[in-house]
N, C-alpha and C positions, 0 to 999 in steps of 0.2 A: 578772344581771351588774351590778356597781357600779364606780364610779370607783376605789374602794379596791382592788378585785381587779386593775385594770389597772396600778396603780402599785406593787403589791407585787412584790418579786423572786420570780420563779418563778410569777407569776400566769398565768392561762390565755392572756392576750394578749401577755405579755412576749416569748415566743419568736417570735411573728408579727411584732411590731414590730422586734425585733432583726434578723430575717431581711430585713424590708423595708428597713431602714436599710442593712444590709450590701449588699443588691442594688442600691440606688440609688447608693451610693458606687461600686460596681463598674461599673454601667452608665454613670455619668457619666465615669469614667476611661476606659472602653472607647470611648465616643463621641469623646472628645478624641484618643485614640491612633489611632482609626480615621480621623479627619479628617487626622491627621498622616501616616498611611500614604498617603492620597489625595494629600497635598501632595508626598510623596516620589515617588509615581507620576507626578505632573505634571512634577516637575523631571527625573525620569529620562527621560520622554518628550521633553522639550525638548533634553536632552543627546544623546539617541539620534538624533533627526531632524537634529541639527546636524552629525552625522558624515558624511563623504563616503561611507564604506562601512559603514553600521551592520549589525550581525548579532548573533546570540545564540549563536554557536558557543562551546562550552566548551573548545575545543582550539586550540592554536597552529597556525598554517597558513602555508605558503609559497606565494606566488603563482607559478603556472606559466605561465598564459596569461591576458592581459587582453583580453577580447573587444572592448573599445572600440578596440583597435589593429589589429583584423583589417581585411582589405580591405572586407568588409561588416560594419561595426561593430555590436555588440550590447552590452547592458549586463550581460552574463554574464561570469563568470570561472571558471577552473579553478585550484583550490588543492590542494596536498598537505597532508594532516593530519599534523602532527608528533606521533609517539607520545609520550604522557606517560611520565615516569620509571617504570621497572619493567615496561613493556609491551614485549615482544619481538616484532619483526616479521620474518617469513620472506619475503625478497624473491623467492623462487621460488614462493610461493603466489600464486594469482590475485588481482589487485587488486580492491578494491570501489570503486565510484563512486556516491556518493549525489547525486541531482539534486534540488535544493530546489524545492518547489512555489511558484509565483508566482501567488497567488490573492488578492492584495490586502494581505496582511500582510507583515511583514518576513522577511528570510532567516535561515537557520541552524537550522531546526527539526529537521533530521536529526541534529544534534549538540548538541541543547539541554541534554542531561544526560550525565553519565558513563555511565549505563545508557541508551544510545541506539543507533540503528542503527550509527553510526560506532563507538561504544564497544565494542559486542559484536563487530563485525567485527575490530577491532584486537585484542581479547582472544583471538580465534580465530587470530591470527597473520597476518592479511591486511593488506597495505598499503592505505591508504585515501585517497581523493580526494573532493573536494566541488565540485560545480558550483553556484555561488550567483549572486546578481544584485545590482545596485545599484537604488536607489529610482527613478531616472529612466531611461526608455527612450531609446535613441539615435534620432535622426531617421531615418525610413524603415524602422525595425525592424519585422519581421513574424515570424509564427510559423515560416514556412519558413526565414527567414534564421537564426533561433535554432537550428533543427534542424541547419542546415549548420555552424554554429559548434560545436554540441555534438558533431557528428561529428569535427570537428578536435580537440576536447578528448580524445575517446576514443582517436583515433589516437595522440595524444601519450602518453597513459597506456600504450598498448600498446608504443610504442617505448621507454618507460622501463623496461619489464619484459620483455626479450626471452626470458628463461629461465623466465617464469611458466608454471605447469602448466595454464593455460587462459586464454581471453579474459576481460576484466573482467566481474565480476558488477555489474550496474547496478540501483540501487534508485530507483524513481520514486514519490514520495508524492503523492497527490491529483492536482492539475493536472499535476505532473511525470510522473505515471504514463501518462496518455494521450500526452503529448509524447514520452516514451521509446518507447512502442509505435509511434507514427508513424515515428520515426527508425529503429527496429529493422526495420520493414517495408521501409524504403527502403534501409537499409544493413545487412543481416543479418550480413554477414561481420565486423562490428566487435564483436559482442556474445557474451558468455558468458550465463549464466542471468540472467533479468530477474526482479526482485521488485517487483511492482506493488501498493502498499498504499493502500487507500481511494481508488482511482481510478475515476471513472465512465467506462465505455466503451460501455454500451448505455443511452442517456439517456432513452429512453421507458419503459424497463422498470420494473416495480413491481407491487404488488398493491393492490386497493381497500382503503381504510381506513387506509393507511400511506403514509409517504414522499411527502407532497403537494408537495414542492419541484419535482417534475417537471411540475406543472401551471402553474408560475409564468409560463413563456413564453407560454402560451396565454391566461392570465387577463389579462396585460398587453398583449395584442394583438400580441405578437411582439417582434422585435428593434429596432423603430423607436425605442423608449425608450433602448436602448443607444446608438444613433447620436446621439440627442438629448443624452444625457449626455456623450458624447465631444465633440460640437460645443460644448456649454457649457463644456467644459474646454479649448477651443482646440486640439482634435486629440488630447487626452489623456483617458483614462478614469481617474477617481479610484478606486483600489482600496478605499477606505474603504466604497464602496457594496457591494462584494462581502462585506466583513466584516459590514456591517450586515445584509445578506441572510442571512448565516449566523446571526447573533444572533437574527434574527426567528424562526428555527425553534424556539427554546427560550426564550420570554419569561420564564418563571419563573427560569431561571438568569441571564439577562441583566439583568432588572430587580430580582431579589431575591437568589437563592441565592449568587451569586458574591460579592457585597458582604457579605451576612449572614455567610457563612462566615468572612470576615476579621474582622468585628465581633465575632462570638461567640468567636473564637479569636485575639484580637488579640495575645496574648503569644507565639504560636508560628507564626502563619500569614503574617506580613509578608514574609519572604524568599521563600517559594515564590510568593506572589501577585505580588510585584514582578518576579520573574524571568519569570513567564509574561506579565505585562502589557508587559514590555519588547519581547517579540516580537509580541504581539497588537496593540499600538498602533503598530507601525512601518509604517504604511500606505504603499504604493508605488503608482506609476502605470503604466498600460499605454498604448501607442499605440492610437489609434482602430482601426487596421487589425487589431491583435492581438485586441482584445476582440470585434470584429465577426466575425472568423473563428471564435472560440471559440463565440459564441452562435449564429451562423447555421449553421455546419458541424456543431457538436457538440450543444449543448444543445437547440436547437429542430430542427435538421435531422436529427440522428441519423445522420449520414453516415459516421462512422468505421467502425462495424461492418459497414455495408452496402457498404463499399468504393467510395464515391462521392466521396471527397476526391481532388482532382487537384492536383499541384504545377505550378509555372509552366512546367516543362519537359515537361509532359504525363504525367509518371509518376504512376500511381495508387497510393494508399495501400491496400494489401491486407494485412490482418493475417495472412493465411495464408502470407505470404512469410517470416515470422519463423522462423528455424531454431533459435533458442536455447530452452531450457526456460523456460517462463513460470510464475512463482509468483504467484498472486493471493491477497492477504490482505484479507479484508473482515469485516464484523461485522453481526449482527442489530440491534445498538444504534445503528448509524450511520444517521442520517436524511438525511445528505447523499449518501452513496454506499451505498445498501442492497445486499444480496447480489445482487439481480436486476440492478442497474445494473453491478455489478462482474463478473458472470459470464455474463449472457445474450448477450454478444457471441459466445460459443462456439456458441450455438444459431444465430446469424446466419451464422457462417462455415462450420460443419460440419454435415453431415447425420447423422453418427453417429461413434462412436469409431474405426471403421475408416477413415473419411475423415481424422480427425485423424492417424492413423498413416500414411495415404497421403501426407500432407504432411511426414512425419518429425517431427511436433510432439509435445512433451511439455508437458502443462499440469497443474500442481499447484495446488490451491486449499485454503484453510482458512477456516472461518467461525467467528469468535468469537461467543460467545453474547450479550455485553452491552456491550462497550466502545464508547464513542462515537467520532465521526469523529476528533477531535483525539487521543483516547487511543491510536489506532493508531500515531501518530507519537511522542507525548510520554510515554506511560505507561511508567514504569519496570518495572512488572510484565509488560507486553507485550514490552518489550525483553529482559528476562531470560528470557522463555519463547520466544515465537514467533520474534522476530528473532534471538535467540541460537542457536536450533536451526537456523534457515535458514542462518545464517552458518557454523556449525560443520559442517553437513552439505550444503554447497552442492555438493560433489563427488558426493555420493549423488544429488542431484537431476539433476546434469549427465549422469550415466550411466544414468538410468532409461530403460527401453525406451519408445518413443513410446506415447502414450495419455493418458488422463485419470485423474487421481488426486486423492484428498483426503488432506491431511496431518492426522494426528491425533497427540495428545501424551498420554503417560502419565507420571505422576510416577515418578522412580526411587526405589526403596526397598530395604530389606534383602532383600525377597523377589524382587527383579528378577533374572531369569536373565541371566547373563553381564554383570553390572553394570559390570565393568571395561572393557567395550566401548562403554559409553555415555559420550559426550564431556561432556555437561552434566548438568543435574538433571532432564531430561525425556527420555523415549524417544520418538523421532520415527518414525512409520510413514507410508508412502505407500500408501494402499489404492485399488485399481482401482475406478473409477466409470464410469457411462455417462451419456449426455445426459439420460436420464430422471431421474437424481438431481438435476440442475440444474432440470429442469422441475418437479420435486416441490416446489421452493421457492416456486412460484407465478409468475405472469407475466400478460402481456396476452392478452386474447381478440382475435379478428379485429376485433370492434367497437371495442375500445380502440385498436388500431393505426390504424383509419380515423379515429378522433378526433384522434390525434396528427398524422396526415398532413394533416387539415383545418387544424389549428393551424399547421402548417408553411406551408401555402398562404396562410393569412390573414396570417402574418408577412411573407411575401414581398411580398404586395400592399400591406400597410401601410408596409413599408420603402420600397418603390418610390414610393408616394405622398408619404411624408415627404421623400425625397430630391428629388423634383421640385418640390414646392410650399412646403416649409418650410425645408429645410436651407440653401438659398442665403441666406435672410434671417438665420438664426441665425449663420452664419459671418461675415456682414458686421457684425453687431452685437457679437459677443464678441471682446474683445481678450485677449492673454495675461495682462495685469494683472488684468482682471476674472475670468478663469478661476482665477488664483492666489488671489484674494480669496475666491471661492466655495469653493475647496478648504479654505482655512483656517477657513471658517465651518461646515464640516461638523460635525454634532452629535457624531460620534465624536471629532473632534479637539478640539472646544470643551470636552468633559468633562475632558480632561487639562489644557488651558490654564487654565480657570477656577479649578481647585483647585491650581495650581502656586504657587510662591513669588512669581510675578509679581503675584498677587493680594495686596494689602497686608494684608488681614485674615488671611491664612494665616501671617504672621509671629507673630501672637499665639497661633495654634494651636501652632506649633512651641515657643514659650516654655512654654506650659502643658503640652505633652506632655513636655518635658524635666523639668519639676518632678514630674509624675505618675510618671515612670519611677522616681524616687527614693522615692516614697511608695506604690507600687502595692500594692493590697490586693485580690487576686482573690476573687470570691465562692466560697463552698463549693459543691462539686458537687451536694450534696443540698439546696440552697436551693430552696424551693418556688416562688419567683418566677422562678428560672432555668428550672425545668421549665415554668412557664406561658409564658415567653418562647419556649421551643422549640416548645411546642404552637401558639402563635400563628404562628410561622414556618411550620410545616407547613400551617396553614390558608391562609396567603398563597400558598404554593406550590400547594396544591390548587386554589385559586380561579384562579390564573394558568394552571395546566395545563388546567383545565376550559375556560377561555376559549380557549386554544390549540386544544384538541380540537374545540370548536364551530366555530372559524374554519376549521380544516382540513377538517372535514366539509362545511362550507358551500362552501369553495373547490372541493372535489372534486365536489360536486353540481352547481355552476355549470359547471365544465369539462365534465363528462360530458354534461350536458344541452345546453349550447350547441354544443359541437363534435360531439355525437352527433346533432344535428338533421339529418334527411335533406335538408331544404331548404338548410341551410348547406353541407353536403357537396356537394350538386348544384351550388350556386352557385359553388363554388371548384373544381369538376371532379374530385371524388373518386368513383370508380366504387363503387357500393354492394356490389359483389362483390369489390372489391380486397382483397388480403391482403398484408401485409408478407412479403417473401420470406425464408423460413428455409432455402431450398435453393439457395444460390448455385452456379452451375455451375462445375465445374473447367475451367480454361482448356485449350485444345487443346495449348498448349506444355507445360503441366505433365502432362497426360495422356500425351503422347508420351514425355516424360522418364520418367514412372512406368513405362510399359510396357517401356521399354528397361532400366530398373533391375531390374524384376521378372525379365526374361529373363536378365539378367546374373547375378542371385543364384541363380536356378534352375540355371544352367549351372555354378555354382561350389559347389553344395551338398556335393560330395564332396571339396573342396579343404581344405587345412589339416592340422594335426597335433594333438598332444595338447592344446595350449592351446585351440584352437578347439572340439575335442570336449568338453573339460571345461566351457567356458562354455556350450555348447549344452545339455549335460546339466543344468547348474545352472539355466539359464533354464527348461527343460522342467519340472523338479521344482518350482521356485519359483513358477511360474505357477499351480500348483494351489491355492495359498493366496490369490492375488489381491492380494498386498500385498508391499511391500519394507520391511524393518526396518533401522534404522540400524546395529544390532549386526551384522547379516549383512554389510553393506557394510564395516564397520570390520574384521571378521574377514578378509574378502577383501583389504582394503587391507594388513593386517599380513602376510598370506601373501605378497602381491606384494612387500612390502618385504623380507621375510626370504628370499625365493627367490633362488637363485643365478643368475648370469648377468645379462644385460642386462634392464632393465625397459622395459615399454611406457610411453610418455608417456600422460597422461590423455586427450588427444584420440585417440591410437591405440587405447587401451583402450575408449573410448566407441564408436569406429567398429567395433571387434571385437564388442562387445556388441550393437550395433544390427544388424549384419549377421547374426549368429547368431539374433537375435530374429526378424528378417524371414524368414529361411529356415524357421524353425519355423512362423511364421504362414502362409507360402505353401503349405508342404507338410510338415506335422508328421511324418507317417509316413515320408516319403522322407528327411527330414533326420535322423531317428533311425536309419533303416536304414543310412545312410551312415557312422555313427560308427565301427563296427569297422574300416573301411578306413582311417581317419584315425589309428589308434592305433599306437604303436611296439610292437615285439616284446618289449621289456623289461617284464616283469611288474611289477617294482618301481615303474616309472614309472606304470603304470596303477593300481597299488594306491595310490600317493601321490595321484593325481588323484582317485580316489574318496574318499580320506581328506579331501582338501581340500573336496570337495563336501559331505561329511558335516559337517565342521567349520563351514563357512559356514552351512549350513541349521540346525544345532542351536544356533547362537549366539543365536537369538531364541526358542528353545523346543524342546520335544521333537518329534521327527519322527514323526508319526502319520498315520493315515488315508491319503488319496490321495497325500500326499507320500511316505509310506513305501513305498507301492506303486510309485510312479514311481522312487524311489531304487533299489528292487530291479531294476526294468527297466533302468535306466542301468548299474547294476553288472554285470548280465548282458551288456549290450552291450560293457562294458569287459573282460569275461572274468574277473570276480572276484565274490566274494560280497559282498553289501551290508554285512555286518558286519566284513569284513576291512579291514586297512589303517588302523585307527583309532588306532594308537599305534606309537611307535618307527619312524616313517616320515619320511624327509626330505621337506619340501614339494616338489611336482613342479617340474621345471625348465621355466620358461615358454618356453625356446627349443627344447624337445624337439619333434621332428617324426617323423612316421612314416617309417620307412626305405624 
């Protein structure tokens, strides 16, 4: 190789030099533009926190109740979401209420995008309301006081929709999920279906080698640090620490990927990044009493699923008191609320599926394969699929017979049977499950339960010692002014402030960025130096992920060995044979009520007419498949809509379905044998009823196997042939009764 070769056009190094020059120009421009985006982020942060009620809702809203003006003031508010132009709302459909999570970051995540929980609910025609919060808590505000305020909010929504076809569907994301569950157990009469997304309810649950966040409380010695942080905040806990804790779970994204993604796609990524950062950087405060309750009762104490939380009036929080269907949405990719923490409360509350039914409870869960914790709330893909399907089919969920189900989704295509009965782009099915399906996801051994119980005892002891020997001194030393200064110096806040326009050096960055915008020359996608840049980024991510994995493995090893020590467990009073109760006893009051209800249903098994007989037959046949398909429910809905005479309201229809289901469950043969006595003499009406049953069952596919056999049996009980009455028959009259 000679210098002459290098300088000749087309020489062997000329292409490399040109590529290098092109890449360096592009990299320099991207660096300046990236810094300018950081400047915009800082300015946006300053503007956001200066607002009285900052939020990231993408919808106009009308204030209904300001919680600060209640007799027991809280920093929460109820607003009505004003539908955007072109969105039609049916005021007789059940309203949706999205409760915003208050976990350190700003409000508004449920309506962060057009394709959001609020957006898909309005698209389905439901009126929507939002319960959000302000950055500063009110004096004396507690978790219990917030629950009472939210009950008032829901009562108000109910009063605004007296003709609605059901109680409000309430969506609780993350922290709001467990808050909604607490309130629904205390005030079950207020709620329609509950959608609980990414909400930890069984805080000790998990599997070895994954989800190490559950060890944090034990590794830090318990909740005394929470009390210390609140005391250093002069009675307020800085939510930035919660956000910091979340970011520590994924250092490669926090330290590199999030920023690199903006740098590498600086021409297209700015708006999306700034929108997210506006919410993520809007840190809020909690009162010391609020965060202490959360950490002691929930994260370390694990008292929610165990039914050990008690309100000031003596009322205990028992999740078995909830009477509304509960939809639990979780993901295997969520390291904050893994499937075990989202679902194992079911194992804590119920011995088996029959006990779930004995409490009249319907639980539907779905497990996403990969989406992360925040993606459950902010991903447009999730909103268009899972949230859209839940919103469109909320009535299906509300009338499901009691039990445990898993919601599955299948893309609608040209081959989809009865595709006109599918509301959205996915076919939703609710498939019957047992508690063994939840256990199969993995969970704690008795030894693990004892470890967490030991960590709980250590936390209680350390907190008591801190409160006695240290807390009085801290409270005397810290003034509100000192606390505010420390909050402003938090690293998460400083990263915004330092790169904002308040920094005089950033003015030069803005000027340079404006000039670059006019002369921007992006590098070619096939540039070899760009490929090298991408490879280096992957190496950095790999190193940071490896470091995280090593830290997580070490933390798990330390936790398991320290709190698994027989000496420590004995010292804090943990019985070596102690096991966490998975078999909570049914209360005597509930057992008495249940026995009375069973006797009542058995005595009424022969009551009713054609409508009751048809629903009983439909449930009997459908149970052979062990699942409910949205197409079958939509077919039934259309038949009800087109039927002559008066229609049952949704609550009345739900009660009818449940009663017939329980009659079959208690005495299937007796319930079937009673059908002929319930039928009218009019053969046409009986033919129409069998036609309706066939139509509903065939909506989701061909009737074969056991279902076909059961259909023939029901048809014989109706006194017709199974193949009769499939055409030219008027839908049966829902008012028809046996003469």
